[in-house]
N, C-alpha and C positions, 0 to 999 in steps of 0.2 A: 134776592130770589133769582133763580135762573130757570127759565122754562125749558123743558126737554120734550121730545116726542118719541113715543115707543116705536113708530114706524120709520124714523129717520135712521138710515144706515150710513155711518161714516166710513172712512177708510181703515178702521180698526181691525185689521185681519185680512185674510185672503179667502178665496173660495175653497181652499184646501183645508181650512181649519174652522172649527166652530168658534164663535165669540161668546164669552160669558161676561156679562156686565152686572156688577152689584149696583142696584138702584137704592136699596135701603138695607141697613143692617143694624140690629140691636143685639142685646145679649142672647135672646131666644128666637129671633126671627131674621130670616134672610129673604129679600125679594130680589130676584135677578131676571134679567132679560137674556135670552139665549138666541143666537142667530145661527141657524144650520143651513148649510149649502149642500144638502144631499147626504150629509154624514149619518151613519147609523152606528150603533154599539157594535164593537168587534164581535165576531162569531164566538160563542162560548162564554162571553163576559156578561155579567149581570150587575145592575145597581142593587145594593142592599143597604139602604140608608138608615141611619139611627133616628132620623126625624121624619115626621109626616111631610108630604109634599102635595101642594095643590098646583096644578099646571093648566094653563089655557093656551091653545094654539091661536095666534092672532092672524097669521098669514101662512099660506102654503097648505100642504097635505102631508100627513104623517101617520105612522102606525106604531103602537106600543105593544110589545109582547109581555105577558105576565106568566110567571112560572105557576103552573106546569105547562101552559100552552095557549091560553086565551089571547087573541089578538084584537085590539080595539083600534079602529080606523078613526082618525081625527081630521076634521075640516075646520076652517076658520070659525072661531067662536066656541068650539067644543072644549070642554074642560073635564079634568079628572081629579079625584082625591085619591092619593096613593098613601096608604098607611105605612108607618115606619116598618122596615124589614120585609115589605112586600117586594119580592124579587121581580125586577122588570128590566126591560131593555128597549131602546129605540130600534125598531125593526126596519123602518124606512122613513126618510124625510125628503121632501121635494127640494130640488135645486133651483127650479125656475117655475114659480116664484120660490124664493128662499123661505124657510120656516122661521117665523119670529114667535118665540115662546115667552110667556111670562110665568115664572115659577116662584112659589112662596114655600119656604121650608121652615118648619118649627113644630112646636107642640100644638097641633091644630085639632079642631073637632069637626067631624063630618056632619 
């Protein structure tokens, strides 16, 4: 057994890039930690995922835009269920403090 900590940030990456870490993966489920240092989805690009996503913001401040235009502001502890094929994008993410996200992808029920 090896103990890990969701809040520990190692040198895996730079402030110019997001870090995606797989914490758990099975055939139908992916749990990942994402560390954002102010990154946002490129203008005009959208996520349109084949699986549901449940995401919680652990640190920082962020906003997610949903198509056709709703924006949801997130603070630490806030979470969202995003159904498969719900177009969305990260509109903003704080750099100081960085955003630490926990995301679960799979066939989930809300």
